[in-house]
N, C-alpha and C positions, 0 to 999 in steps of 0.2 A: 383662821383663828379659832381657838376653842370657844365653844358657846356657853360653857358653864364654868363656875369657879373650880370645880373638881378637875375638869379637863385641863384648865389653865395651870393648876398646881402640878398636874402630872406631866406637863410639857413645858418646862421652863424655856426651852428653845423657841417657843412660840410667843413669848412675852417680851415686852421691852425691858431694858435693864432696870429701870426704876421700879417696875412691878415685881421683878424677881427680888430685888433688894427689900422691898416692902414686905413681901410674903415671907421672906427668910428672917425678917426682923433683925436686920444687920445694917451696916453702913458701908457704902462703896469706897470710903476713904480711910476710915479708922478701924473697920472690921468689928468683930464682937468684943465685948469686954471679957476679961479673964474669968470673971465670976460666972457670966452667962455660959461661956464655953465649958466651964467645969460642970455646971448644972446639966447641960445637954449631953455631955459625955457620960455622966452618971445615969441619965435617963435613957439615952439611946444606945449606949454601949460603944466600944471602940470601933474604929474604922478598920474592921478586920472581917475576912470571910469566915462564916461559921464552920466550926470543926465538925467532922463527921466521925462516926464510930463504925468500923468494919467488924466482921466476925472475929471472935477471939481465936487465939492459937489452937486451943483444944477443939473448937468447933471446926476450924479449917482442917485439922488433922483427921477428925472423925468423918468429915465430908469425903475424904479420899476412899473410904470404904463403901460409899454409896454406889454400888454397882451390882447388878444381879449375879454376875459370875463370881464376884468376890464373896457374895453371900453364900453361894454354893461351896466355894473353897473353904470358907470358915466353918460351914456346917460339916464338910467332909473331914476337916482337921479335928473338930470336936468329937465326931463319931469314932474316928480312928484312934484318938487318944483314949476314949472311953473303952475301946476294945483292947487297949494295951499296946497298940502299935505306935510307940513314941517316935520312932525314926520317921515313919511316914508323916505323922502329924507335925513334927518339927519342920520337915522340909516344906510342906504345904504352907504352914504358918509363916515361915521365913520368906517365901516368895511373896505372900500378901503384904508383909510388913515392908519389904524393900520397895515394892511398887507404891505403897502409901507414902513413904518418906520422900521418894523422888517427886511425887505429885505435890506434896506439901511444900517442899522447898521451892518448887517452881512458882507456886501460887503466892508465897510470901514475898517474892521479889517483884510481884506485879502490883497493880492498883495504887499507883502513886501520883496519878494525875492531879488530884485535888490538893495534895501537899505542895506540889510545885506551883500550882496556881496561887495558893496562899502566900508562898515565899515571894512570888513575883511582885506582888503589890505592896510589900513592906519596904518602905523607903523613908527618906526624910523630906520635909517640905519647909518652905519659907512662908510663914503665916503672919498676917498683921492683926494684932489684938491690942486694943486700947491705943491704937495709932502707932504702935511700935512693931517693927519687923523682928521676928525671932525664928530660929530653926527648931522644929519639933518633929517627932516621928509621925509617920502617916497614921499610926494607930490613934493619935490624939485628936485628929481632925473631926469636926462636927459640922452638920449642916449650918450654913450661915457664915462659916469662916471665910476670910478673904485671903486667898492664896496667891503668892507671887510666882510667876513662871519665868525661867530664864533658859537660854540655850543649853541643851544637854540634860535638862531636868526630866525625870519621869513624873508624869501627872499622878498625884497621890489620891485623888478622888474624882468623882464626876463634877465638873465645874461648868458654870454658866459664865462665859467670857464677858467681862465688863469693860476691859480696856486692853488694847493691843499695840504692839510696836513691831510691825512686820512679822507677826507670830505665825509660824508654820509648825504643824504637828504631824509626826509620822504615826498614822493610825492603821498601818497595814496589818499588824498583828490582830487587830480587832475587826476591821472592816474588809481587809483584802485590797484596799485601794493602794495602787503601786506608787502614787506620788504623795508627798507630804501635803496636807490640807492647809490652805491659808485660812486664818481665823479672823473674825471681826465681830463686834458686839451686836450687830443688827439682828432683829428677830426674823425667824423663818416660819413658814406655815407649820402648824402642829403635826401634820401628817408627813413631814419631810423624812426621808429615809435616813437611817443612822449615819451613813457615810457622807451625807450632804448637809449635815447640821454644822454650818460654819461657825456658829456661836457657842459651840460646846467643845470641851476637852475632856476626854474620858480616862478614867483610872487605868493605869498600866501602859498608856501610850507615851510617846517620847517627843519632846520639843526639839526640833532640828535647827530652827533659826528664830531670831527675834525674841520677844518676850511679851509679857502681859500680866493681867490680873483676872482672877475669876472667883466667883462665889460658889462655895460648896453647896451642891443641891442634892447629892446622894452619897452615902458612905456604906462601906461593908457590903452586905448582901443586896442592898438596894441599887448598887451601881450596875452598869452594863456588864462589867466583868463578873459581878455577883450573879447576874442573870445567867451568864455562861456557866458559872459554877453550879447553879441549880440544874441546868440542862445536863451537865456532865454527871452530876450525882444521881439524876433520875433516869439516865440513859442506861439501859441494860445491855450487856454484851451478849452476842449471839453465839450459839455453838458453831464450831467449825463444821464443814461438810464431813470430814473424817469422824469427828466426835459424834455427829448425828448418826452416821452410818454404823459406827461401832456400837453405839447405844442400841440401835434397832437390832443389829446382829447379835449382841449380847443377850437381849431379852428373848429373842427367838431361840438361841442356842440353850439358854437356861431352861426354857420350857421343854425343849426336846430332851435335854439331859435328865432332868428330873422325871419326865415321863418314862423314859427308858429305864432309869434306875428303879422306879416304882414297879414297872412291869417285870423287871428281872427278879425283884424280891418276891412278888406275888407268885410268879411261875415257879420259882425255886421252892417256896414253902408248899405250894400245891403238889409238887413232886416229892415232898417228904424230906427236903433238905433242911438242916438245922437253920433256925432263923438268924443266929449270929453269923453263920458262914455266908448267908445270903446278903446280910447287911454289909459284910466285908466285900463281897463281890460287887454290890451296888456302889460302894465307895470307890472301888477300883474302876468301875465303869465311868463314874462321874469325874474322877481325877484324870482318867485317860482321855475323856472326851473334851475336857476344858484345856484350851491352849494356854498353859501357865506362862509360857514364854512370850506371849503376845504383848502384854504391857511393856516389858523390858525392850522388846524388839522395836515397838513403836517409838519409845523414848530414845533409843540409840540411833535409829534411822533418822529421826527428826534432828537429833543433836549433830549428826554428821552433815545433814543438810544445812544446819546453822553455820557450821565451820566453812562449808563450801560457799555459802552466801556471803559470809564475812570477807572472804577473799575477793568478792565481787562488789564490795562497798555497800552491802546490805546487812545491818546488824539486827538480829531477831531478838525480841524481848520476851516473846511467849512461844514456846515450842510448837503448839499446834498451828501457828501461823505459817510455818514452813509448808505444810501440806495444803493449807488454804490457798496459797498463791498459785499452786498448780491447778486448782479448781476454779480460779477466778474467771468470770464471764464478762464482767464490766469493770473498767477502771475509771473512777471519777477523780480527775486530776486538777489540782490548782494550777493557775497560769504562772503567776509571778514566782520565780525562783525554782520552779520545777520544769516547766516547759521552756521558760525563758531564763536568762542569766541573773535576773533581779539586780541589774545594774544598767542604768541609762547609758546608752552608747551612741555617739554621733556616727551616722552612717553616710551622710552626704553633706558636702559643702558646695553651695552655689555662689559664685562670685565672678564678675567680669565676663558674664555670658557663658561660663563653663561650669560643668558639674564634676566634682571630685569625689570619688568613693573613698571611704575610710574603712580599713579592715580592723580586725580585733574585736574582742568581746569583753565587756566589763571595764573595770577601772584601772587596769594595767596600762601604763603609758607606753608600753612596748607595742610596736606594730609598724607595718610598712606604710609609709606615706610618701608619695612621690614629691620631689622638690617643689614646694608650693610657688605658684606665681605670685607677683606682688599683691594682686587683688585678693587671692586666697589667704596670703599671709596676713593681710590687714584684717580680714574677717576673724581669723583665728586669734590674732592679737586682741581684737575687741572683746572676744569671748573670754580671754584670759584676764584682761584688765578690768572689765566690768563684772567682777566676780568676788565672792566672799568664801568660796569653798576651797578645799585642797584634798589631795589623796595621799595616803600613807601606806607603807608596807607593814603589815601586821600578821605574824604567824604565817609567813610565806603567801599571804593574800593581800592584794591591793584593795583597800576599802575607802569609801568616801567619808570625809568629815565636812558636814554642812549639807546643803541642798543637793540631792542627786543630779538634778538638771545642771546646776553650775559645775558639779564635779565632772560631768561628761564633757563640758566645754574645756575644763582644765586638761583633761586627758587628750582631747583632740589637738589642742595646741602643743602639748608636750610630745605627741607623736611626730609632729612636724619640726621638733627641735626648739620650740619657743618656751622659755622658762622665766624670762625677766620682763617686767613691765615698768613703765615710768611711775614715779612716786605719785600716789593718790593724794590729792589735797582737798577734795570736796566730793560730795555725792548726793544724788536724789535716790533714796532707797526704794526698792520695789514694794508696792502695796497692792492689795487686791483691787483697789479703786484705780490706782495709777496704771497698773499693768505694764510697767516698764521700769528699767533702772538706768541711771546715768552716773558716770564717774568722771570727775575732772582730775587731770594729772598735771604734773609740772610742765609749765609752758602754756597752759590753757587748753590743751587737747582734751576733748570730751568724747567719750564713747557711750553709745546708747545700745541697750539690749532689751527686747521685749516682744510682745505679740505683734504679728505682722501688720495688722491693721492699725495698731497703735503707733508703731514706728513710722508708718506711712503718713501719719498726720504731721510729722515733723519734716519728712523728706519730700512729700508730694507725690510719692510713687503710687501709681494707680494700677499697675500691672501685677496681679497676684497669681499669674498662671502657674509659676513654679511652686509657689507655696501651696496652692490648691492641689497640685499633683502629688506633692509629698504628703500632704494631710490625708489624701484619699488612700495612701499606702499605710495608714495607721501611725504615721510619724508625728512627733511633736516638733513644730517648726518655730524657730526663733529668728527674728530679723535683727540686723546690726547696722548701725549708722555712726557717722563721725562728724563732729563740728568743732568750732573753736570759740571758746568763751573766755575772755581775759580773766585772770585770777582776781582782779579788783572789781569784777562785775558779778553781782549775785547770780547763783546758778538756780534758775527757775525754768518752768516749762516754756515760758514766753521766750527765753533766750536760746531755746533749742531749735526753733523753727529755722528752716533752711539747711538742716543737716543733710549730709551726703549719704545716700544708701550704700552700704558696703556689700551686703549679700545675706545669705541665709545659712543656718546650720540646722539640719534635720536629724532627730535622734529618736530612738525608741529603746525599750527593753527587749533585746534581740532574742529570737528563739535559739535554743542550743542545737547545733547541727546534729549532735549525737542523739538528742531527744527526738528529732524528726525521724531518724532511722528507726529508733526504738518504737515509736508510735506505729510506724508502718509494719514493723515485725509483729507487734501485738495484734494489729488488724488482720494480718495474714494468718495468725494463729487462732482467729475466730473470736478475739476479745474486743468488745466494743469500748471505745475510748470517748469519754465525755469531759469537757472542760467546765469546771464549776468555779467561779471566781467572784470576788466582790468588786472587781473593776468595772469600768464602763463597757457597755455592749459593743460600741464601735471599736474600742481598743481590743477587746477580746476576740471579735470576729476577724480583725486584721491579723492577729497572731494565729488564729485557727486556720487561716488559708495556707499558712506555711506547713501545716500538718495534715492538710486535706481533710479537715473535719467539717462536716456540713453544719449549716446554721442551727439545726435542731439539736446538735450535740454541744452547743454553747449555752451555758446558763450564767448570765451576768447579773451584777448587783445583788448577789445572793447573801442573805443574812444567815447567822448560825442556825436559826430555826428552820429556814428553808433548806439549808444543806442537810440537816438531820432528816427533814421530811423527804427529800429526794432519795436519800440512802434507804429509808424505810420503804418507799414506794418501789424502788428497784428490787429490794429483797422480797416484797410482797408479790412481785411479778416473777419470782423464781430465780433471780440472779444471785450469784455469789459476788459480792461487791468489795472491791478494793478502793479505798479513799485516801488520797494524799492531802497533806496540808502542813502548814508551818506556823500558823498563828493561833492565838487564843480562841479566835472565832471558829477554828476548825476542830477543836477538842471534842465537842459532843458527837459530831459526825465520825471522827476518827474512832471514838470508843464504840459507836454503834455498828460501824461497818464490819463485815466479816474479816477484813484485814485492813487495819489502819496503818498508813505509811507516813512518817514524819521526816522532816528535813533535819539532818544532823548539824549542818553548819549555820544555816540561817533560821532554823526553827526555834521556837520558844520552848522552854523546858516543859511547859504545860502540854504542848502538842506531842513532844517526845514521850512523856509519861503516859499519855492517853493512847499512844500508838502501839501496834504489835511489832512494827519494824521501823528502823531508823536508817535513812540513807546517809552515809558518811560524806558523799559528794553532792548531795542535793540534786541528783540528776535522774531524769525519767528513764534514761537508758539502764540505770541500775535496777529499776523496777522490772524491765524486760528480762534482765539477767536473773533476777530473783524468781520470776515466773518460770523461766526455763529450769532453774534448779528445783523449784517447787514441783513441777511436773515429774522430774526425775525421782524426787523423793516419793511421790505418790506411786509411781511405777514400782519402786523398790518395796514399798509397804505391801502392795498387792502381791508382789512376788513372794514375800515372806508368808503372807496369809495363805496364799494358794499352795505354798510348799508345806506349811505346818498342819493345815486342816485335815488332809487325808490321813496323816499319822494318827491324829487325835480321834478321828472318826473310826479308823480301822481298829484302834485299841479298844474303843468302846464296843465295837461290833464283835471283836474276838471274845470279850467277856460275855456279851449277851448270847452269842452263838453257843458258847460252852455251857451256859446255864440252860438254854433251850434243849441242847442235846444231852444234858446231864453228865458232861465229862469234866475232867479236871481243867482248871484254868491254865491256858497256855502261857500266860504271863501274869505275874503277881503285881499287886498295887505298888510295892516299892520298886519293882523293875520298871513299871510304867513311868514312875517319877524319874528314875534314872534316864530313861530314853528321852523324856520330854525336856528335862532341864539341860542335860549335856548336849544334846543335838541342837536345841534351840540356841544355845550360846555359841558352841563351837562351829556349827554349820549354818543355822538360819541367819545369825547376825552378819555373816559374811556378805549376804545379799544387800545389806545396807550400804556396802562400799561399792556396789556396782556403778560404773559410770553411766551417764545418761545415754540413751540410745539415739542414733541419728534420726533426724526428722521430728524431734519432740515438739518443736515450735511450728511444725507444718500441719498439725492436726488440730481440730477444734477442741475446746475444753469439754470435759465430760459433763453431761447434764447433771445438775445438782440432785435431781430426782432419781438418777440411775443408782441402783443398789450397789453395795460394795462388791458383790460378786454377780457377774452377768450369768445368763443361762448357760453359755458355752463353758465358762469357768467352773460353774457348779457341776456340769457334766464331767469335766476333767477330774474334779475332786472326787466324785463318786467312782469314776473309773479307777483312779489310783487307789482309793480306799478298798475297792473290790480286789485289786491285785494284791495289796498288802494282806488283806484278810485271808484270801485263798492261799497265798504263799506261806504265811506264818502258820496257819492252821495245818496245812499239809506238812510242813517241815516238822511241826510238833508231833503230829499223830503218826507220821511215817518213820519217826526216829526210833531205833531199836534199843536205845540205852535207857539210863535212869530218867526219872522225872525232872531232876535238876538239869541234866544234860539237854533234854528236849526243850526245856524252857530257855536255856542258854542259847540254843540254836534259833529259837523263835525270836528272841530279843535281837540277836545279831542280824536276822533277816530284816527286821524293821529298820535297824540302823543302816545296813548296807543299801537297802532300797531308798532310804532318805538321801544317802550320798549320791546315788544315781539320779534321783529325782531333782536334786539340787542343780545338776547340769541342765536338765529340762527347763527349769524355772529361770535360768539366766535370760531367756527370752520367752515370753508367754505366747508369741505368735510365730516367730521364725524357727526354722528347723535347727539353726545353729546361731549362737550369739554373734553380734557384730564386732565384739571386742574380744581380745585374747586374755590370757591370764596375767599378762604384764600390767594391764590396767587395774586388775584386782588380785594382787598376790595373796590377799587374806583368804581367798577361797581355798587355795592349796594348803595354806597353813591350817585352816580349820579342818580340812579333811585329814591331815596328818595327826592333828591333836585328837580327833574323834577315833581314828584307828588305834592310836596309842591307848586311849581310855578304854576301848573295847577289849584290847588285849589284857589290860589290867583287870577289867571286869570279869574276864573269862578265866584267867590263869592265876591271879594273885589270891592266895588262901584267905587273906582277910576279907577280900571282896566276895569270895565264894561264901563265906560265913554270913556276911552282912546282907547279901542280896540273894541267897539261896541259888547260887550258880555252880557250875562244875566245868572243868576243862573239857574241850571237845577236840576231835581229830581233824586231819586234813580233808577227809571226805565230807565232813560237815561244812567246812569252809568252802569247799567246791560248790555245795548246794546253795550256800548263802550268796556267793558271788554270782552263780548262774541265775538265781531268782532276781538279783539286783539288775543284771543285764536285761532280763525279760521286762522288768518294770520300766527301764529306760526306753527300750524299743517300743513298748506299747504306747507310751506317751508321744514319741516322735511320729509314729504311724498315725496317731489321732490328729496331731498337728497337720500332717501332710494331707490327710483326708479332708480336714476342715478348710485348708487353703484351696483345695480343688473346688 
C-alpha cells in the first residue's frame, strides 16, 4: 500500500473504493452534480489528447534541400546562370526541384500516428450525474464522473472500478494480454503491473462481457493512453541504414568535388587561362562528378520494391523502409496475432479415457473432426450449452462475438456438427471469485464449466494428470461436468455437488504454421528473432518452443516503456531493428525502430500510422518475404551506384586532366549533363527492375557499420573510371576531324562504355547473371532508347546546335564499339581474378 497521501492519490488501484470516491469528491451512486462537472471541465479541459504541431509545409519543402550534394548543384546552377549558360542552369535546377518535390510529398503522407491515437479515444459514454444516467461524448468526462460500462463499450477514460457484473475487458491493445481481463473492485498493491490491475479499466480498451461502473480517475493526457501519446510524440525516428550511408557518402563526395574544382581553377589561372573559363571548367567538373540521377534512382528502386512487397502482403508506408528490411539484423516480434493466430482454438478434447485432436486454426467452424464418441459429444455439448459467445462471418473472416475462450468452445462443437442446445432456463454466471459457470436447461439438466480444480469440488475427481499434462504444454484447460437439478429447486452451489465429470477441453492461441517456417528462414539468413509480448512468461515460452526460440529471446509482461528501451538498447548495440506490433502499447517502439511493422487486420490505427510497413495478412511469414525483397532492393541500389559512379568520376577526371595538360575540354558541361541524365534514366533505372538473385536469404545481413562501397567495389569503380578516362581522352585527341566531331566521339565512348558496363553490373560477383533478359525486358528497352537518343544527339541538326556536336563516320563508331568491348572485358577479367 502507498505510504503517503501523494502515493495513494497517484495509485487509485491501491485504494479501497470508498477512499477513491472520497478523494475524487464524488458519489458512488449518484455521481457528480452537473454544476461540479461543468466547473471541472472548465478548469481541467476536455477529455482529449493534446494536439501537436508539426513543421509547416514550407519548412518541410525547404528541408528537402538540406543535403551537401544539393548545395553543390544549386551553387553550380547559380554560377552557370551568371555566366549566361541558361540551358545548363535550367537542367541542373530542374533535377534538384524534382527530387525535392518527390521527397516532400513522401514526407507529407507520413507522421499520422498521433492523429489516429486521438481519433481512437473519441467515443460516447453513459455517465451518471445528479443520479440520472445520460449519454455524453467522451470529451465531456471529468475526474470524479461515474461511468456505466456495458458489453461492447469502449472505455472512455481511465476508471477505478466500483461495481461489476461479470465484467471482462479486452486490454490487448494496451497491455498485450491475449485474454480479456476479469474486473472487480478490490484494491491491489500500488506497485502492481498495469496488466494485472483488476480494479482498473483504461481508456481505449473494450468491454467484452458483463458490465459495471467506474469512477473517472484520469482524463486526456493523464490517462495511460495519454502516456503512450507522450512516448510517441517524444520518440524520434532514426535514419535508415541507407540514409546514413548516403549521407556519409554525400559529405565525402562533396568535399572531394569542391576540392578538385578549386584545384582546377587555381591551376588554370596559374597557367594563364582566363578566370571565367576556369570557373566554367570547374562547374563542368562539379556537375560531372555529382551523380544527379542518384536521388531519382533511389526513389524509383524503392518504389519498385514497394510494388513487389505489396504483392507479398506487405504495404510500405515510407519508401526508405524497403531497403531497411534488407539490412535488418534483429526482429522483435509480438506474439499474439503475429506468431500466433490471435484466436483461441481448442486443440484437444479428453473424455471417456480417450484423447481427441481437433484441427483448424481460429474461429472458423470448418475443420476435420472424427465422428465423436458419446462421451466426447457430451463434453462438446456442455461447452456449447454453458456459453454466451458466438462466431460470425464478417468480411470473409470468422470473428468471435463475446469471450474468446467461450468462442473457441462454440467452434469445437460446431466442427463436430453440434449447433443446437436445450433451452436455458437458469444460470450461475462466471465470476472471478466463483471461477466456474453453470447453466440449467429445460428438463433440469445442468452443465458446469470452469477451472479444473473448481469443477473437481463438485465431482470429487482427484486425478488431474491429464489437466497437468495439457497445462504444461501451455494450454488453457477447462473442465466440464453434468448434473440434474429440478427446475423447481433453486440453482445454487450446494445443489451442484455430486455432478458427473464429463472431461476436458484444452485450448490455446496456436502458432501459425507458416510463421514457424518464416522464423526458421530468418534465422538461417542470420537474423535474430526475439519475442516481446505483454503476455505471461509461461504462455510466451510455451509458444516460443514451437519456433525454437531460446528462453533469453523471450521478453514477457513488457510495458510500452520497456519495449521502447529494448529497441534503443538493440540499436545501441549496433543492430538494425525491425519491431512488430498491433496495439496502442506498441506505437512508441514501432516509431523508434529502424523498421516498424504493424498488423493490417488486427492492428489498431495507432500502430499502423506509427509503422513503416503494414502486413495485410498479419502474418510473420510476410515479414520474411519483405526481408527477402528488401535485400533484393539493396542489391539493385548498390548495382546502380556502382554503375553510375565510374562515369561521374571519369567525367570529372577528364575535365581535370584537360586543365592540367592545358588542352581543350574533351566534353562540355552541357554534354556532361546530357550523358548523366539520359543514361541514368534510360540505362541505370533498368537495374531497379532486376529480379532478386538466388540465395539472397542464405547470406547473413550486411553489418550496419559496413560502408556503402566495400574496398573491392571501390577498386572496381576506380578501374572502370580509368578505362573511361583513357578511352575518351584517346578517342578525343586521336581524332583527326573538327573539335565538335572529336567531342561527339568522346561522348559516345562514354555512353557505349556505360551500356557495356551495365551488363557487368547485373551481377556484382558472378561472371554472368543468374537470370536472362526475359526476367528484365526493360534492360533491352533501355539500351534501345539510349542508342536512339545518341543517334539523334549525333545527327539531328537541332541537337548539333544545342549541344555543340557534329555527325561522325562509321570508323568513329567502330572505335566507340571497340572501346566499349574492352571496358566490358576488363571488368569480367577483374571479377574472374577476384573469384580466384
